[in-house]
N, C-alpha and C positions, 0 to 999 in steps of 0.2 A: 672141047674148047670152051663152051658155054659154062660148063660146070666149073672149070678152072677160074673163069672170070667171076662167077658167083661166089666161089670160096675166097677169092681175093677181096671182093667187096665186103664180105662178112668179116674178114680179118681186119680190113680197114675200119669198119664200123666199131669192132671191139676195141681197136686201138684208139679211136676217137672217143669212145666212151671213157676209157681209162685216162686219157689226157684231160678230158672235161671234168671228171671226178677229182683228179689231182689238182687241177686249177681251182676248183671250188673249195678244196680244203686249205688252199693257201690263205684264204680269208681268215682262217683261225689265227694265223701269225699276226695279221693285221689287227684282229680284235684283241689279241694279247698286248700289242703295243699301245692300242687305244685305252685299254684298261689301266695300263701302267701310267699313261699320260693323265688320265682322270684322277687317279690316286696321288700322283705326284703333284698335280696342281692343287689338289685338296690339302695336302700337307703344307705346301708353300703358302697357301691362303690362310690357313689356321696359324702358321708361324708369324705371318704379318699382322693378323688381327684375331687374337684368340677369343674375343667376345663374340664373334660370328660363328663359332665352331658348330653350334647346333644347326644353324641354317645352311652352313656349307656342307655339313654331313648329309642333309637331305638332297642337295644338289649332286653330291658325289655318288650317292646311291642311285639316283636317277640316271646319271651318266654311265655308271657301271652297268645297270640293267639294259639300257639302250645298246651299249656296245656288246654286251653279251647276247642280246637278241640277234644282232648281225651275225655273230659267230654261229649261233644255232641255226639260223636260216641258211647259212653256207653249208653246214653239215647236212641239213635236210636236202639241199640241192645235190650234194655229192652222192647221197644214198639214192635220191630219185634218178640221177643220171645212171648210176651203176646198176640199179635193180629193176626199175620200172620200164625204161625204154629198151625193148627187146627187138632183136632182128626179125626179119620175115621168116627165116628158117626155124627160129626158136618158137614162133607163134604157131606155125603150121605143124611142126613135129611134136610140140608139147613138152619138150625137154630143154634143159639148160646145158650148155657145154661144160659147165662146172660140175654138174651132177652126173653120175654114171647112169647109163641107160639100164632099164630093167631087163 
């Protein structure tokens, strides 16, 4: 009975890790929307006042970089959740359920 409960907990942990990694990758869609908004606003601003094009370009690149940094941070968190946090059984046995045992 105890082994069955332990297996159930391990399966639940694996499911929670998958859900967490999937939720972290959703931020990529948010970053894509943010980049679209930055570039759209830049185009509208240059259309209104073409003499400020150089200054606005610098602000657009800064906005793009900050938005892209959020996407990269979310991707890093997804990899961290899925690969670094291991279950108790994986640490003790020294194997990953995804890799075949020797």
